[in-house]
C-alpha positions, 0 to 999 in steps of 0.5 A, spaced: 873 450 363 878 453 368 879 459 363 872 460 363 871 460 371 877 465 371 874 469 366 867 469 370 870 471 376 874 476 373 868 479 371 864 479 377 870 482 381 870 488 376 863 488 376 863 489 384 869 494 383 864 498 379 859 498 384 863 500 390 866 506 386 859 509 385 856 512 391 850 515 387 844 511 389 839 517 387 839 522 382 835 529 381 835 533 375 833 540 374 832 544 368 831 551 367 829 552 360 833 557 356 837 560 361 843 563 358 850 561 360 852 568 360 847 570 366 850 563 370 857 565 369 857 573 368 851 575 372 846 580 370 848 584 363 849 591 364 847 592 357 840 589 358 839 592 364 840 599 361 836 597 355 829 598 354 828 590 356 829 592 363 824 596 367 825 598 374 832 599 372 834 602 379 831 596 383 835 591 378 841 594 379 840 594 387 838 587 387 843 584 381 849 589 379 856 590 382 862 591 377 865 585 380 863 579 376 865 574 381 860 578 386 855 579 380 854 572 379 853 570 386 848 575 387 844 572 381 845 565 383 848 564 390 847 557 391 850 555 384 856 560 386 856 557 394 855 550 394 856 548 387 862 551 385 865 549 392 863 542 392 861 540 385 863 542 377 860 547 373 861 547 365 860 552 360 864 558 362 866 560 355 870 566 358 875 560 361 875 556 355 870 551 357 864 549 352 858 546 353 853 545 347 847 542 344 848 537 339 842 538 335 841 543 330 834 546 332 836 549 338 829 549 341 826 546 347 823 539 345 829 537 341 833 540 347 830 535 352 830 529 347 837 530 347 838 530 354 834 525 356 835 520 350 842 522 349 841 522 341 840 528 337 835 525 333 834 529 326 826 527 326 825 531 333 824 538 330 818 540 333 814 543 339 808 540 337 805 534 341 808 529 338 810 522 342 817 521 342 819 514 339 826 514 342 827 511 349 829 515 354 834 515 361 828 516 366 824 510 362 830 506 362 831 507 370 824 506 371 825 498 369 831 497 373 831 493 379 830 498 385 827 504 381 821 501 379 815 506 380 821 510 384 822 515 378 818 522 377 818 528 373 814 535 375 814 539 369 811 546 368 810 545 360 805 540 359 809 537 353 813 532 357 808 527 357 810 526 349 817 528 350 818 522 355 813 518 352 808 517 358 804 511 355 810 507 354 814 509 360 809 508 365 812 513 370 809 518 373 809 525 369 806 531 372 806 536 367 803 543 365 796 544 369 794 536 370 792 534 377 797 529 381 793 523 382 798 518 386 794 513 391 796 515 399 798 522 397 798 527 403 794 533 404 799 538 402 799 535 395 791 535 394 791 542 396 796 544 390 791 540 386 786 545 388 791 551 388 793 550 381 786 551 378 786 558 381 793 560 379 793 565 373 795 562 367 799 568 364 804 564 361 799 560 357 794 554 358 800 549 357 805 552 362 804 552 369 807 557 373 814 554 376 813 555 384 807 550 383 811 545 379 817 546 385 812 545 390 809 539 387 816 536 386 819 538 393 813 535 397 812 529 392 820 528 394 819 528 401 813 524 402 815 518 397 822 518 396 823 517 389 830 514 387 830 519 380 827 525 380 826 530 374 824 537 375 823 542 369 822 550 370 820 554 364 818 561 366 825 564 364 824 562 357 818 565 357 820 572 360 826 572 355 821 571 349 817 577 352 824 581 353 822 582 360 829 582 363 827 584 370 823 578 371 827 573 367 833 575 373 828 575 378 825 568 376 833 565 375 834 568 382 828 564 385 829 558 382 836 558 384 833 558 391 829 553 390 834 548 388 838 550 394 831 548 398 832 541 395 839 540 396 839 542 403 833 537 404 837 532 400 843 533 405 839 532 411 835 526 410 838 519 411 835 517 405 839 522 400 845 524 404 851 523 401 848 518 396 845 523 391 847 527 385 844 533 383 845 535 375 843 542 373 842 544 366 838 548 360 835 545 354 838 551 349 842 557 349 840 564 346 842 569 341 846 575 343 848 579 337 845 584 336 843 585 343 835 584 342 837 577 340 837 574 347 830 574 346 830 568 341 833 562 340 833 557 334 837 554 328 837 561 325 840 564 331 847 565 332 850 562 339 843 559 341 847 552 341 851 554 347 849 552 354 851 550 360 851 544 366 853 543 373 853 537 377 854 536 385 854 529 388 859 524 392 862 521 385 864 528 382 870 531 385 870 538 387 873 542 381 869 548 381 869 552 374 871 547 369 877 550 364 878 543 360 879 545 352 874 540 350 867 541 348 861 537 352 855 536 349 848 534 352 847 528 348 853 526 353 848 527 359 844 521 359 850 516 359 853 520 364 848 520 369 846 512 368 854 511 369 853 515 376 848 510 378 852 504 375 848 503 369 849 502 362 843 506 358 847 506 352 847 498 351 839 498 352 837 505 348 836 502 341 839 508 338 845 512 338 847 515 345 853 519 347 859 517 351 859 519 358 863 525 360 869 522 364 871 529 367 864 528 371 867 522 375 875 524 375 874 532 375 879 533 370 
């Protein structure tokens, strides 16, 4: 009996220590669909600027080009290359030996998002069709945890997230595509955004909302309702890459970096979130690069489209800047990594395989 009491006391003490070591109480996850690691770490590509895929070349050069790669990438994504590199961690710069990849063999959107949120490179998730995902996801898990109930929200440009995150089963707020937001007590700004999106051009497709509207929904909801877990999914860079429009691709990446800065600035000035929130940035897949026009594409038959990147900034992640560890990180590890930052264990509850956490996120090495 005495031994049992000692064991229980030790378990309790370790549990308390675990909780004390984790300052993260909230998470914000942002994905930028199809954003290549090459632009993140190298900035604008001169070969693509000089190709037929770039209109208004002089404007693009003025906005995004300089011979110095350090300055060039900062021109494209100034928030990433100021706040995040100085206070957080960036993974996936293959020029410095850091490799980040998707583990699934398909290298397109639905399998990529499934991997991020379920921690499982599920062989059967090989479609972009509206197939309801049977696998438990991290956000669904969080929505069932004490203190997170009805404090988890997703805002996505692509309508497929209602299936990817299994809206009927998860019971959490998922606003995706052009669906109107319906939340009791929502403010006038959110109601106006519902009206505005009805008038917005559907130049991508009828299934995909333009990203600035998705951002405005997410930002306004964040300020009014203070969720503990917020997921924001951008889509336009992927669509513009498929269209072979490098100027607009760069423009949207630059704009979305500025959107992320707005979120971080709000987090850092609001007492609900300041010093208690971790921000995770990533993508769902990479893109081809050889020959040059393969940047339009990705998939199992496109070389190098498994190559990805991610970034993290928050109170539990030591400032290490560009990671140069000689290991490969995989997106199937992100779900458990995020759960661990919150002091939780997703793997134990998932009911399927889940990748191990990325230890360097909390150690910096």
